C-alpha positions in Angstrom: 27.7 24.2 46.0 28.8 23.8 42.3 25.9 25.9 41.2 27.0 28.7 43.4 30.5 28.6 42.0 29.0 28.6 38.4 26.8 31.5 39.4 29.7 33.5 40.8 31.7 32.9 37.7 28.9 34.0 35.4 28.5 37.2 37.5 32.2 37.8 37.2 32.3 37.4 33.5 29.2 39.6 33.1 30.9 42.4 35.2 34.1 42.2 33.3 32.6 42.1 29.9 30.2 44.9 30.8 33.2 46.8 32.1 34.9 46.5 28.6 31.7 47.8 26.9 31.4 50.7 29.5 35.1 51.7 28.8 34.4 51.9 25.0 31.1 53.8 25.7 32.7 56.2 28.1 35.5 57.0 25.6 32.9 57.6 22.8 30.7 59.6 25.1 33.7 61.8 26.0 34.6 62.3 22.4 31.0 63.3 21.6 31.2 65.8 24.4 34.5 67.3 23.3 33.2 67.7 19.7 29.9 69.3 20.9 31.8 71.8 23.1 34.5 72.4 20.5 31.8 73.3 18.0 30.0 75.5 20.5 26.8 73.6 20.3 24.2 74.5 22.8 21.4 72.1 24.3 18.9 73.0 21.4 21.5 72.2 18.7 22.4 68.9 20.3 18.8 67.9 20.7 18.2 68.9 17.1 20.9 66.4 16.1 19.8 63.6 18.4 16.1 63.6 17.7 15.1 60.5 15.7 18.8 59.3 15.5 18.7 55.5 15.5 22.5 55.4 15.9 22.5 57.7 18.9 19.5 55.8 20.5 21.2 52.5 19.9 24.6 53.6 21.2 23.2 55.1 24.5 20.8 52.1 25.0 23.9 49.9 24.8 25.6 52.3 27.3 22.7 52.0 29.7 22.4 48.2 29.3 26.1 47.7 30.0 25.8 50.0 33.2 22.8 48.0 34.4 24.6 44.7 33.9 27.7 45.9 35.6 26.2 47.1 38.8 24.6 43.9 40.4 27.6 41.9 41.0 29.6 44.8 42.4 26.8 45.9 44.7 26.2 42.3 45.8 29.9 42.0 46.8 29.8 45.3 48.7 26.6 44.4 50.6 27.9 41.0 51.6 31.4 42.2 52.6 30.6 45.6 54.1 27.1 45.0 55.6 27.1 41.3 56.2 24.1 40.7 54.1 23.3 37.2 53.0 24.3 36.6 49.3 20.6 36.2 48.1 19.5 39.4 49.7 22.4 41.3 48.4 21.8 39.9 44.9 18.2 41.0 44.9 19.3 44.5 46.1 21.8 44.7 43.2 19.2 43.6 40.7 16.8 46.2 42.1 19.3 48.9 41.8 20.1 47.7 38.2 16.4 48.1 37.3 16.5 51.6 38.7 19.6 52.4 36.5 18.0 50.9 33.5 14.8 52.6 33.9 16.3 56.0 34.5 18.8 55.6 31.7 16.3 54.4 29.1 14.0 57.2 30.1 16.8 59.7 29.4 17.6 58.0 26.0 13.9 58.2 25.1 13.6 61.8 26.1 16.7 62.9 24.0 16.0 60.7 21.0 12.1 60.6 20.9 11.2 63.7 22.9 8.9 64.2 25.9 
């Protein structure tokens, strides 16, 4: 029973810390969008600036990682409370969804930074 409490506490901390990172990433992302729109940049100009950018790639990889870490505890709680799933099944569902988010997000980062 103590291991379950420790695991729950870890998931709680991971979700709260990832939420802090996500909040910062969303603020920076919105600022980037604001600057791009204000300067009248089109998709080609944006891709021209992002291709090969280590800073851009690192930032958005961090954004994707934070999102992928933030999802499993929340989905697990929803699946347990709303659908009555056992905790173990709900946790695996959350982890699978996190892999989906990570895969799609990293693919997008790769496409924008490296190219197709």
